[in-house]
MARBA-3410 file (N, C-alpha, C, O; in Angstrom, 1 decimal):
185
8.1,-6.7,22.2,7.3,-7.9,21.9,8.2,-9.1,21.7,8.2,-9.8,20.7 ~ 8.9,-9.4,22.8,9.7,-10.6,22.7,8.8,-11.8,22.8,7.8,-11.8,23.5 ~ 9.2,-12.8,22.0,8.4,-14.0,22.0,9.3,-15.2,21.8,10.5,-15.1,21.5 ~ 8.7,-16.4,21.9,9.5,-17.6,21.8,9.2,-18.3,20.4,9.5,-19.5,20.3 ~ 8.7,-17.6,19.5,8.4,-18.2,18.2,9.8,-18.4,17.5,10.7,-17.7,17.6
9.8,-19.5,16.6,11.1,-19.8,15.9,11.4,-18.7,15.0,10.5,-17.9,14.4 ~ 12.7,-18.5,14.7,13.2,-17.5,13.7,12.5,-17.8,12.4,12.3,-18.9,12.0 ~ 12.1,-16.7,11.8,11.4,-16.9,10.5,9.9,-16.8,10.6,9.2,-16.7,9.6 ~ 9.4,-16.8,11.8,7.9,-16.7,12.0,7.6,-15.3,12.3,8.2,-14.7,13.2 ~ 6.7,-14.7,11.6,6.4,-13.3,11.7,5.1,-13.2,12.6,4.2,-14.0,12.6
5.1,-12.1,13.4,3.9,-11.9,14.2,2.7,-11.5,13.3,2.8,-11.0,12.2 ~ 1.5,-11.8,13.8,0.3,-11.5,13.2,-0.4,-10.4,14.0,-0.7,-10.6,15.2 ~ -0.8,-9.3,13.4,-1.4,-8.2,14.1,-2.8,-8.0,13.5,-3.0,-7.8,12.3 ~ -3.8,-8.2,14.4,-5.2,-7.9,14.0,-5.4,-6.4,14.1,-5.5,-5.8,15.2 ~ -5.6,-5.8,12.9,-5.8,-4.3,12.9,-7.2,-3.8,12.9,-7.5,-2.7,12.6
-8.2,-4.7,13.1,-9.6,-4.3,13.0,-9.9,-3.2,13.9,-10.8,-2.4,13.6 ~ -9.2,-3.1,15.1,-9.5,-1.9,16.0,-9.2,-0.6,15.4,-9.8,0.4,15.8 ~ -8.3,-0.6,14.4,-8.0,0.7,13.7,-9.2,1.3,13.0,-9.4,2.5,12.7 ~ -10.1,0.4,12.6,-11.3,0.7,11.9,-12.5,1.0,12.8,-13.6,1.3,12.3 ~ -12.3,1.0,14.1,-13.3,1.3,15.1,-13.1,2.7,15.7,-12.1,3.3,15.5
-14.0,3.1,16.5,-13.9,4.3,17.2,-13.4,4.2,18.7,-13.3,5.2,19.4 ~ -13.0,3.0,19.1,-12.5,2.8,20.4,-11.0,3.0,20.5,-10.2,2.3,20.0 ~ -10.7,4.1,21.2,-9.3,4.5,21.4,-8.4,3.4,22.0,-7.3,3.2,21.5 ~ -8.9,2.7,23.0,-8.1,1.7,23.7,-7.7,0.6,22.7,-6.5,0.2,22.8 ~ -8.5,0.2,21.9,-8.2,-0.9,20.9,-7.2,-0.4,19.9,-6.3,-1.1,19.6
-7.3,0.8,19.5,-6.3,1.4,18.5,-5.0,1.5,19.1,-3.9,1.3,18.5 ~ -4.9,1.9,20.4,-3.6,2.1,21.1,-3.0,0.7,21.2,-1.7,0.6,21.1 ~ -3.7,-0.3,21.5,-3.2,-1.7,21.7,-2.6,-2.1,20.3,-1.5,-2.8,20.3 ~ -3.3,-1.9,19.2,-2.8,-2.3,17.9,-1.5,-1.5,17.6,-0.6,-2.1,17.1 ~ -1.4,-0.3,18.0,-0.2,0.5,17.8,1.0,-0.1,18.6,2.1,-0.2,18.1
0.7,-0.5,19.8,1.7,-1.2,20.6,2.2,-2.5,20.0,3.4,-2.8,19.9 ~ 1.2,-3.3,19.5,1.6,-4.5,18.8,2.4,-4.3,17.5,3.4,-5.0,17.3 ~ 2.1,-3.3,16.8,2.8,-2.9,15.6,4.2,-2.5,15.9,5.2,-2.9,15.3 ~ 4.3,-1.7,17.0,5.7,-1.2,17.4,6.5,-2.4,17.8,7.7,-2.5,17.4 ~ 6.0,-3.3,18.6,6.7,-4.5,19.0,7.1,-5.3,17.9,8.3,-5.8,17.8
6.2,-5.6,16.9,6.5,-6.4,15.7,7.6,-5.7,14.9,8.5,-6.4,14.4 ~ 7.6,-4.4,14.8,8.6,-3.8,14.0,10.0,-3.8,14.7,11.0,-3.9,14.0 ~ 9.9,-3.6,16.0,11.2,-3.6,16.7,11.8,-5.0,16.8,13.1,-5.1,16.6 ~ 11.0,-6.0,16.9,11.5,-7.4,17.1,11.8,-8.1,15.7,12.7,-8.9,15.6 ~ 10.9,-7.8,14.7,11.0,-8.6,13.5,11.2,-7.7,12.3,11.8,-8.2,11.3
10.8,-6.5,12.3,10.8,-5.6,11.1,9.7,-5.8,10.2,9.5,-4.9,9.3 ~ 8.9,-6.8,10.4,7.7,-7.1,9.5,6.6,-7.8,10.3,6.9,-8.2,11.5 ~ 5.4,-7.8,9.8,4.3,-8.5,10.4,3.2,-8.8,9.4,3.1,-8.1,8.4 ~ 2.4,-9.8,9.7,1.2,-10.0,8.9,0.1,-9.2,9.5,0.0,-9.0,10.7 ~ -0.9,-8.9,8.6,-2.0,-8.1,9.0,-3.3,-8.9,8.8,-3.5,-9.5,7.7
-4.2,-9.0,9.8,-5.5,-9.6,9.7,-6.5,-8.5,10.1,-6.1,-7.5,10.7 ~ -7.7,-8.7,9.9,-8.7,-7.7,10.3,-8.6,-6.4,9.5,-9.0,-5.4,10.1 ~ -8.1,-6.4,8.3,-7.9,-5.2,7.5,-9.1,-4.6,6.9,-9.1,-3.5,6.5 ~ -10.2,-5.4,6.9,-11.5,-4.8,6.4,-11.6,-4.9,4.8,-12.6,-4.4,4.3 ~ -10.6,-5.4,4.1,-10.7,-5.5,2.7,-11.7,-6.7,2.4,-11.4,-7.8,2.8
-12.8,-6.4,1.8,-13.8,-7.5,1.5,-13.2,-8.7,0.8,-12.5,-8.5,-0.2 ~ -13.5,-9.9,1.2,-13.1,-11.1,0.5,-13.5,-11.1,-1.0,-12.7,-11.6,-1.8 ~ -14.7,-10.6,-1.3,-15.1,-10.6,-2.7,-14.2,-9.6,-3.6,-14.0,-9.9,-4.7 ~ -13.7,-8.6,-3.0,-12.8,-7.7,-3.7,-11.5,-8.4,-3.9,-10.9,-8.3,-5.0 ~ -10.9,-9.1,-2.9,-9.7,-9.8,-3.1,-9.9,-10.9,-4.2,-9.0,-11.1,-5.0
-11.0,-11.5,-4.2,-11.3,-12.6,-5.3,-11.4,-11.9,-6.6,-10.8,-12.5,-7.6 ~ -12.1,-10.8,-6.7,-12.2,-10.1,-8.0,-10.8,-9.7,-8.5,-10.5,-9.9,-9.7 ~ -9.9,-9.2,-7.6,-8.6,-8.8,-8.0,-7.8,-10.0,-8.4,-7.1,-9.9,-9.5 ~ -7.8,-11.0,-7.7,-7.1,-12.3,-8.0,-7.5,-12.8,-9.3,-6.6,-13.2,-10.2 ~ -8.8,-12.9,-9.6,-9.3,-13.4,-10.8,-8.9,-12.6,-12.0,-8.5,-13.1,-13.1
-9.0,-11.3,-11.9,-8.6,-10.4,-13.0,-7.1,-10.4,-13.3,-6.7,-10.4,-14.4 ~ -6.3,-10.5,-12.2,-4.9,-10.6,-12.4,-4.5,-11.9,-13.1,-3.7,-12.0,-14.0 ~ -5.1,-13.0,-12.6,-4.9,-14.3,-13.2,-5.2,-14.3,-14.7,-4.5,-14.8,-15.5 ~ -6.3,-13.7,-15.0,-6.7,-13.6,-16.5,-5.7,-12.7,-17.2,-5.4,-13.1,-18.4 ~ -5.3,-11.6,-16.6,-4.3,-10.8,-17.3,-3.0,-11.5,-17.6,-2.5,-11.5,-18.7
-2.4,-12.2,-16.6,-1.1,-12.8,-16.8,-1.2,-14.1,-17.7,-0.2,-14.6,-18.1 ~ -2.4,-14.5,-17.9,-2.6,-15.7,-18.8,-2.7,-15.2,-20.3,-2.6,-16.0,-21.2 ~ -2.7,-13.9,-20.5,-2.8,-13.4,-21.9,-1.5,-13.6,-22.6,-0.4,-13.8,-22.0 ~ -1.5,-13.7,-24.0,-0.3,-13.8,-24.7,0.6,-12.6,-24.5,0.1,-11.5,-24.1 ~ 1.9,-12.8,-24.6,2.9,-11.7,-24.3,2.5,-10.4,-25.1,2.6,-9.3,-24.5
2.2,-10.5,-26.3,1.9,-9.4,-27.2,0.8,-8.5,-26.6,0.8,-7.3,-26.6 ~ -0.2,-9.2,-26.0,-1.4,-8.5,-25.5,-0.9,-7.7,-24.2,-1.3,-6.6,-23.9 ~ -0.1,-8.4,-23.4,0.4,-7.7,-22.1,1.3,-6.5,-22.5,1.2,-5.5,-21.8 ~ 2.0,-6.6,-23.5,2.9,-5.6,-23.9,2.2,-4.3,-24.4,2.8,-3.3,-24.6 ~ 0.9,-4.4,-24.7,0.1,-3.3,-25.1,0.1,-2.2,-24.0,-0.1,-1.0,-24.3
0.3,-2.6,-22.7,0.3,-1.7,-21.6,1.7,-1.6,-21.0,1.8,-1.5,-19.7 ~ 2.7,-1.8,-21.7,4.1,-1.8,-21.2,4.4,-0.5,-20.5,3.8,0.6,-20.8 ~ 5.2,-0.6,-19.5,5.6,0.6,-18.7,6.1,1.8,-19.5,6.0,2.9,-19.1 ~ 6.8,1.5,-20.6,7.3,2.5,-21.5,6.2,3.5,-21.9,6.4,4.6,-22.2 ~ 4.9,3.0,-22.0,3.8,3.8,-22.4,3.2,4.6,-21.2,2.4,5.5,-21.4
3.7,4.3,-20.0,3.2,5.0,-18.8,3.9,6.3,-18.5,3.5,7.0,-17.7 ~ 5.1,6.5,-19.1,5.8,7.7,-18.9,6.3,7.8,-17.5,6.6,6.9,-16.8 ~ 6.4,9.1,-17.0,6.9,9.3,-15.6,6.0,8.8,-14.5,6.4,8.7,-13.4 ~ 4.7,8.4,-14.9,3.8,7.9,-13.9,4.3,6.5,-13.4,3.9,6.0,-12.3 ~ 5.2,5.8,-14.2,5.8,4.5,-13.8,4.6,3.5,-13.6,4.6,2.9,-12.5
3.8,3.4,-14.6,2.6,2.5,-14.5,2.7,1.5,-15.7,3.2,1.9,-16.7 ~ 2.1,0.4,-15.5,2.0,-0.6,-16.6,2.7,-1.9,-16.3,3.1,-2.2,-15.2 ~ 2.8,-2.7,-17.4,3.3,-4.0,-17.3,4.8,-4.1,-17.6,5.3,-3.3,-18.4 ~ 5.5,-5.0,-16.9,6.9,-5.3,-17.2,7.0,-6.8,-17.3,6.5,-7.6,-16.5 ~ 7.8,-7.3,-18.4,8.0,-8.7,-18.6,9.1,-9.3,-17.7,9.9,-8.5,-17.1
9.2,-10.6,-17.7,10.3,-11.3,-17.0,11.6,-10.7,-17.5,11.8,-10.6,-18.7 ~ 12.5,-10.4,-16.6,13.8,-9.9,-16.9,13.9,-8.4,-17.1,15.0,-7.9,-17.3 ~ 12.8,-7.7,-17.1,12.8,-6.3,-17.4,13.2,-5.4,-16.2,13.6,-4.3,-16.3 ~ 13.2,-6.0,-15.0,13.6,-5.3,-13.8,14.8,-5.9,-13.3,15.1,-7.1,-13.5 ~ 15.7,-5.1,-12.6,16.9,-5.6,-12.1,17.0,-5.4,-10.6,16.4,-4.5,-10.0
17.6,-6.4,-10.0,17.9,-6.3,-8.6,19.4,-6.5,-8.4,19.9,-7.5,-8.9 ~ 20.1,-5.5,-7.9,21.6,-5.6,-7.8,22.2,-5.8,-9.1,23.2,-6.6,-9.2 ~ 21.6,-5.2,-10.2,22.2,-5.3,-11.5,21.9,-6.6,-12.3,22.4,-6.8,-13.4 ~ 21.1,-7.5,-11.7,20.7,-8.8,-12.3,19.2,-8.8,-12.6,18.4,-8.4,-11.8 ~ 18.9,-9.3,-13.8,17.4,-9.4,-14.2,16.6,-10.3,-13.2,17.0,-11.3,-12.8
15.5,-9.7,-12.8,14.5,-10.5,-12.0,13.8,-11.5,-12.8,13.5,-11.3,-14.0 ~ 13.4,-12.6,-12.2,12.6,-13.6,-12.8,11.2,-13.5,-12.4,10.5,-14.4,-11.9 ~ 10.6,-12.3,-12.7,9.2,-12.0,-12.4,8.7,-11.1,-13.5,9.4,-10.4,-14.1 ~ 7.4,-11.1,-13.7,6.7,-10.1,-14.5,5.7,-9.5,-13.5,5.3,-10.0,-12.5 ~ 5.2,-8.3,-13.9,4.3,-7.6,-13.0,3.6,-6.4,-13.6,3.8,-6.1,-14.8
2.8,-5.8,-12.8,2.0,-4.6,-13.2,2.2,-3.6,-12.1,2.2,-3.9,-10.9 ~ 2.4,-2.4,-12.5,2.5,-1.3,-11.5,1.2,-0.4,-11.6,0.8,-0.1,-12.7 ~ 0.6,-0.1,-10.5,-0.6,0.7,-10.5,-0.4,1.8,-9.3,0.5,1.5,-8.5 ~ -1.1,2.8,-9.4,-1.1,3.8,-8.3,-2.4,4.6,-8.3,-3.3,4.2,-9.0 ~ -2.4,5.6,-7.5,-3.6,6.4,-7.4,-3.9,6.9,-8.8,-3.0,7.4,-9.5
-5.2,6.8,-9.2,-5.6,7.3,-10.6,-5.7,8.8,-10.6,-6.6,9.4,-10.0 ~ -4.9,9.4,-11.3,-4.9,10.9,-11.4,-5.1,11.3,-12.9,-4.4,10.8,-13.8 ~ -6.0,12.3,-13.1,-6.3,12.8,-14.4,-5.2,13.7,-14.9,-4.3,14.2,-14.2 ~ -5.2,14.0,-16.2,-4.2,14.8,-16.8,-4.3,16.3,-16.3,-3.3,17.0,-16.4 ~ -5.4,16.7,-15.7,-5.5,18.0,-15.1,-5.0,18.1,-13.7,-5.0,19.2,-13.2
-4.6,17.0,-13.1,-4.1,17.1,-11.7,-2.8,17.9,-11.8,-1.9,17.6,-12.6 ~ -2.6,18.8,-10.8,-1.4,19.7,-10.9,-0.1,18.8,-10.8,1.0,19.2,-11.4 ~ -0.1,17.7,-10.1,1.1,16.9,-10.0,1.4,16.2,-11.3,2.6,16.0,-11.7 ~ 0.4,15.9,-12.1,0.6,15.3,-13.4,1.1,16.4,-14.4,2.0,16.1,-15.1 ~ 0.4,17.5,-14.3,0.8,18.6,-15.2,2.3,19.0,-15.0,3.0,19.4,-15.9
2.7,18.9,-13.7,4.1,19.3,-13.4,5.1,18.2,-13.7,6.3,18.4,-13.6 ~ 4.6,17.0,-14.2,5.5,15.9,-14.6,6.1,15.2,-13.4,7.2,14.6,-13.5 ~ 5.4,15.3,-12.2,6.0,14.7,-11.0,6.0,13.2,-11.2,5.0,12.6,-11.5 ~ 7.2,12.6,-11.0,7.2,11.1,-11.2,6.2,10.4,-10.3,5.9,10.8,-9.2 ~ 5.8,9.2,-10.7,4.9,8.3,-10.0,3.4,8.9,-9.9,2.7,8.4,-9.0
3.1,9.9,-10.7,1.8,10.5,-10.6,1.2,10.5,-12.0,1.8,10.9,-13.0 ~ 0.0,9.9,-12.2,-0.7,9.9,-13.5,-1.7,8.9,-13.6,-2.3,8.3,-12.6 ~ -2.1,8.6,-14.8,-3.1,7.5,-15.1,-2.5,6.1,-15.1,-1.3,6.0,-15.4 ~ -3.3,5.2,-14.7,-2.9,3.8,-14.8,-3.1,3.3,-16.2,-3.9,3.9,-17.0 ~ -2.4,2.2,-16.6,-2.6,1.6,-17.9,-3.3,0.3,-17.6,-2.9,-0.6,-16.8
-4.5,0.1,-18.2,-5.3,-1.1,-18.0,-5.5,-1.8,-19.3,-5.6,-1.2,-20.4 ~ -5.5,-3.2,-19.3,-5.6,-3.9,-20.5,-7.1,-3.9,-21.0,-8.0,-4.1,-20.3 ~ -7.2,-3.8,-22.3,-8.6,-3.8,-22.9,-9.1,-5.2,-22.9,-10.4,-5.4,-22.9 ~ -8.3,-6.2,-22.8,-8.7,-7.6,-22.8,-9.3,-8.0,-21.5,-10.0,-9.0,-21.4 ~ -9.0,-7.3,-20.4,-9.5,-7.7,-19.1,-10.1,-6.4,-18.4,-9.5,-5.8,-17.5
-11.3,-6.0,-18.9,-11.8,-4.7,-18.4,-12.1,-4.7,-16.9,-12.1,-3.6,-16.3 ~ -12.4,-5.8,-16.4,-12.7,-5.9,-14.9,-11.5,-5.6,-14.0,-11.7,-5.3,-12.8 ~ -10.3,-5.6,-14.6,-9.1,-5.3,-13.8,-9.1,-3.9,-13.3,-8.7,-3.6,-12.2 ~ -9.6,-3.0,-14.1,-9.7,-1.6,-13.7,-10.4,-1.4,-12.4,-9.9,-0.8,-11.5 ~ -11.7,-1.8,-12.4,-12.5,-1.6,-11.1,-11.9,-2.3,-10.0,-11.9,-1.8,-8.8
-11.4,-3.5,-10.2,-10.8,-4.3,-9.1,-9.6,-3.6,-8.5,-9.5,-3.5,-7.3 ~ -8.7,-3.1,-9.4,-7.5,-2.4,-8.9,-7.9,-1.1,-8.2,-7.4,-0.9,-7.1 ~ -8.7,-0.3,-8.8,-9.1,1.0,-8.2,-9.8,0.8,-6.9,-9.6,1.6,-5.9 ~ -10.7,-0.2,-6.8,-11.4,-0.5,-5.5,-10.4,-1.0,-4.4,-10.5,-0.6,-3.3 ~ -9.4,-1.8,-4.9,-8.4,-2.3,-3.9,-7.5,-1.1,-3.4,-7.3,-1.1,-2.2
-7.1,-0.3,-4.3,-6.3,0.9,-3.9,-7.1,1.7,-2.9,-6.5,2.2,-1.9 ~ -8.4,2.0,-3.2,-9.2,2.8,-2.3,-9.3,2.1,-0.9,-9.2,2.8,0.1 ~ -9.5,0.8,-0.9,-9.6,0.1,0.4,-8.3,0.2,1.2,-8.3,0.4,2.4 ~ -7.2,0.0,0.5,-5.9,0.0,1.2,-5.5,1.5,1.6,-4.8,1.7,2.6 ~ -6.0,2.4,0.8,-5.7,3.8,1.2,-6.5,4.2,2.5,-5.9,4.8,3.4
-7.7,3.7,2.6,-8.5,4.0,3.8,-7.8,3.3,5.0,-7.7,3.9,6.1 ~ -7.4,2.1,4.8,-6.7,1.4,5.9,-5.4,2.1,6.2,-5.0,2.3,7.4 ~ -4.6,2.5,5.3,-3.4,3.2,5.5,-3.6,4.5,6.3,-2.8,4.9,7.1 ~ -4.7,5.2,5.9,-4.9,6.5,6.7,-5.3,6.2,8.1,-4.9,6.9,9.0 ~ -6.1,5.1,8.3,-6.4,4.7,9.7,-5.1,4.3,10.5,-5.0,4.7,11.6
-4.3,3.6,9.8,-3.0,3.2,10.4,-2.1,4.4,10.7,-1.7,4.5,11.9 ~ -1.9,5.2,9.8,-1.0,6.3,10.0,-1.5,7.3,11.0,-0.8,7.9,11.8 ~ -2.8,7.5,11.0,-3.4,8.4,12.1,-3.3,7.8,13.5,-2.8,8.5,14.4 ~ -3.6,6.5,13.6,-3.5,5.9,14.9,-2.0,5.8,15.4,-1.7,6.2,16.5 ~ -1.2,5.3,14.5,0.2,5.1,14.9,0.9,6.4,15.0,1.8,6.6,15.9
0.6,7.4,14.2,1.1,8.7,14.4,0.8,9.3,15.7,1.6,9.9,16.4 ~ -0.5,9.2,16.1,-0.9,9.7,17.5,-0.2,8.9,18.6,0.3,9.5,19.6 ~ 0.0,7.6,18.4,0.7,6.8,19.4,2.1,7.3,19.5,2.6,7.5,20.7 ~ 2.8,7.4,18.4,4.2,7.8,18.5,4.3,9.2,19.0,5.3,9.5,19.8 ~ 3.5,10.1,18.6,3.5,11.5,19.0,3.3,11.5,20.6,3.9,12.3,21.2
2.4,10.7,21.1,2.2,10.6,22.5,3.5,10.2,23.2,3.8,10.7,24.3 ~ 4.1,9.2,22.7,5.4,8.7,23.3,6.5,9.8,23.3,7.2,10.0,24.2 ~ 6.6,10.4,22.1,7.6,11.5,22.0,7.3,12.7,22.9,8.2,13.3,23.4 ~ 6.0,13.0,23.0,5.7,14.2,23.8,6.0,14.0,25.2,6.1,15.0,26.0 ~ 6.1,12.8,25.7,6.5,12.6,27.1,7.9,13.0,27.3,8.3,13.5,28.4
8.7,12.9,26.3,10.1,13.3,26.3,10.3,14.7,25.9,11.1,15.5,26.5 ~ 9.6,15.1,24.9,9.6,16.5,24.4,8.2,17.1,24.4,7.6,17.2,23.4 ~ 7.7,17.5,25.6,6.3,18.0,25.7,6.0,19.1,24.7,4.9,19.2,24.3 ~ 6.9,20.0,24.4,6.7,21.1,23.5,6.4,20.6,22.1,5.6,21.3,21.4 ~ 7.0,19.5,21.7,6.8,19.0,20.4,5.3,18.7,20.1,4.8,19.1,19.0
4.6,18.1,21.0,3.2,17.8,20.7,2.4,19.1,20.6,1.5,19.2,19.7 ~ 2.6,20.1,21.4,2.0,21.4,21.3,2.3,22.0,19.9,1.4,22.6,19.3 ~ 3.5,22.0,19.5,3.9,22.6,18.3,3.2,21.9,17.1,2.7,22.6,16.2 ~ 3.2,20.6,17.1,2.6,19.8,16.0,1.1,20.1,15.9,0.6,20.3,14.9 ~ 0.4,20.1,17.1,-1.0,20.3,17.1,-1.3,21.7,16.7,-2.3,22.0,16.0
-0.5,22.7,17.0,-0.7,24.1,16.6,-0.5,24.2,15.1,-1.3,24.9,14.5 ~ 0.5,23.5,14.6,0.7,23.6,13.1,-0.4,22.9,12.4,-0.8,23.4,11.3 ~ -1.0,21.8,12.9,-2.1,21.2,12.2,-3.3,22.1,12.2,-4.2,22.0,11.3 ~ -3.5,22.9,13.2,-4.7,23.8,13.3,-4.6,24.9,12.3,-5.6,25.6,12.0 ~ -3.4,25.2,11.8,-3.3,26.4,10.9,-3.8,26.1,9.5,-3.8,26.9,8.6
END
């Protein structure tokens, strides 16, 4: 995907075809993603299917959370999240190359109950999210957003995986047969 855009300009890939049943469109999106990754390493995504009202709900709830007093935000500090690595971190609590970052943030992930085998096993990054009692709408906004992006991610990995497997199978024809056979088991 060589282009004449100035350095620092990232390509924009419309991924709406990933959400359709038309194979030709999905293959073209996979080609565009491959080109963007090879030429730039990154790209912008449009046509992702995340409803604008969900993005607005999430933005509004996050804005409300970050406007809370520090003591209220610290009620869900990451130290309370345990190995799930969820919750709030204040400015300076994270390091990059050994230096404190000048950002604050929230970590969320797939919501898993205490009975989930990965949680029972203490697997890092698996568990419940920590949500602020002062902004109850943040919970549904975050979980709905995670669900929307998970659906998009599955469409992406399925399409791109098929695309790459097709390219690799031209060089290693047995590989595609082996992978398909393993998937059927």
